[in-house]
N, C-alpha and C positions, 0 to 999 in steps of 0.2 A: 504493500500500500504506500509506503514511503517513497518508493521509486517512481510511482505514478505521478507524484507531485513535484518531482525534480524538473529543473529547466536550466538552460545555460544562462549565465549571468549577463551575457551580451544582449539578450532579448529585451531587457528593459533599461540598459545603460544609457542610450542616447536620449530617450524620453525622460529618464530620471535626471540627467544632467540639465536638460532644458527646464524642467520643473524646479530644480534647485535655483537656477538663475532667476526664474520668474518669481519664486518665493522671496528671494533676497530683494528683488526690485519692489515687490508689493509692500514689504515690511519697512524698507528703508527710504523709499521715495518721499514720504511725507516729512521726513526729517532733513533731507538734503535738497529737496526740490526748491525751496526758497532761495538757495544760492544762485540759481539761474532762472528765477522768476517763473517757476513751474510748481504751483502749490495750490492747496485749499487753505481757507482760513482755519486757524491763525497763521498768517504769513510770517512765520519766524522759524529759523532753523533749530533743530533739536529741541522742539517744544512738545512735551508729552501731554496728551489729553485722553480722557476715557474713551471718547469717540474713536481716536486713532488706535487705541488698544483693541476695541471690539471689531472695528471695520477694516483695519489694515495690519496691525502687528500679529494678532492671533491667526487670521487666515493666511498671512504670509508665512508664518512659522509652520502651519499645517501643510502648505504646499511644499515648503522646504523639506519637511520630514517625509512626506510622500515621495518626493524625488530621491531622497537618500535611500529609502527602502527599495525603490525600483533599481537603484544602482548596485546595491549590495546583495539583493535577494537571489537565492538559488532555488527557492521553493515557490511554486505558483501561488499558494495561499498568501504568502507574505507580499509578493509583488502585486497581487490583485488588491490587497488591503491598502497598499501604498497608492495605487492608482485611484481607488475609490476615495481615499482621504483627500487626495489632491483635487479630484473633481468636485467633491463637496465644498472644499475651501474656495475653489473657483466660482462655484455657484453663489457662495456667500459674498465674494468680491462683487459680483454682478448685481445681487439683489439686496445686499445688506443695507445700503442707504435708503432704499425704498421701504424696507420693513422696519427700520429703526423707530418710526413713530409709535410702533406697537408697545415698546417698552420705555420710550423716553417720556419722562413725567410731563414735559411741556407739550408733547404731541408734535414737536418739530423734528425735522429730518436731521440726523446726526451726520457728521462728516464735514460740515462747513460748506462753503461755496467757493467756486473757482475765483482766483484773484486776477486773472488775465483781463486786459481791457478790451480785447477784440473777441468777437463771437467765435471765430475759428479756434483761437487758443483756449477759450473756455471749453469748447467741445473736446479739444485734444487733451485737456486736463481731466475731464470726466472719463474719457476713453482710457487714458493711461493709468489713472488711479483706480478705477472701479470696473466699469462695464466691459471695456475692451480687454483689460487684463484678465478678468474672470472668464470671458469667452475663449481666450487663447489657452488658459490653463485647462478649461474643460476639454477643449479639442485635443491637446497633447495627452491628457490623462486618458481620454477615451481611446485614442490611438494606441497608447501603451497597453490598455486593458485588452483591446482586440488582438494585439500582437501576442500577448501572453497566452490568451485562450485560443489562439488559432490552431495549435496542435492539440488534439484531443488527449485527455489523460490516458496514460498507459501505452500510447503509441510512440515508440522511439524513432528518432530520426535515423535514417539509414545512411551510412557513410558510403561514399563512392568507392567501388573496388577498382584498382588500377588494372588496365587491360594488359594481358600478357602478350609479348611479341614472339615468344618462342613457339616451337611446334607443339601442336596439341597431341598429347600422348593418347595412344589408342586405348580404348576401353577394353580390358580383357573380356573376352566372351567365353562363356562356359562351353567347353567341348562336349558335344553330345555324342556318346559312343554309337557308332553305326554298326549294326550287326550285319556282318557280311553274309550274303546269301550263300549258303553252303551248297556247293554243286555236288550232287550225288552222282557218282560215276556208276552207271549200270554196266554190269559185265555183258559184253557182247559175245554171244556164242558164234564163233566162226563156223561157217558152213564147211563142213569137212568134205572135201571132194575125194571121193574114192576112185582111185584109178583102177580100172579093171585090167588086171594083167592077163593078157592072153597067153595061155600056156601052149606051146607048140605041140601039135599032135604027133 
């Protein structure tokens, strides 16, 4: 049973690496974004708020953990858990700001507002911090999940057998004893010619 859950580590390595990068981006961008005027309020570097904890730091850490699990897992169940965890965190990135009024005491949306002065940059901030980031995380995690579950459990990958260039040895065949027909020699009775000797009178 344990052998049926085994897989090669390379199956989730690339997706796991991408998820690690996306998790780092999601968790750290609210703190370094103000350096290059890409931020949500409060527009101050390395400023901690409860909204940033729930909407960016924790989901970013979950995506990071899911990516690490995909990179190091040699069992399908662990890799699938990592992909599922990352996908759930990606969904939270995309929907967390919209659902935040449900638990916010004032009923307002958590996460602040984009600080850019132009409409295009405000859209880019919304995409880069929450909705677009969440969509990309879900896509990568789903691709990793599909790749992990592509080979059915218990079916091992067949390694290619190198072709032989030498002569093909003849397969020994079983010699079948042939019973030779026994020729029976029948005695031939020679006709005996009696010569009549004539006696002179």
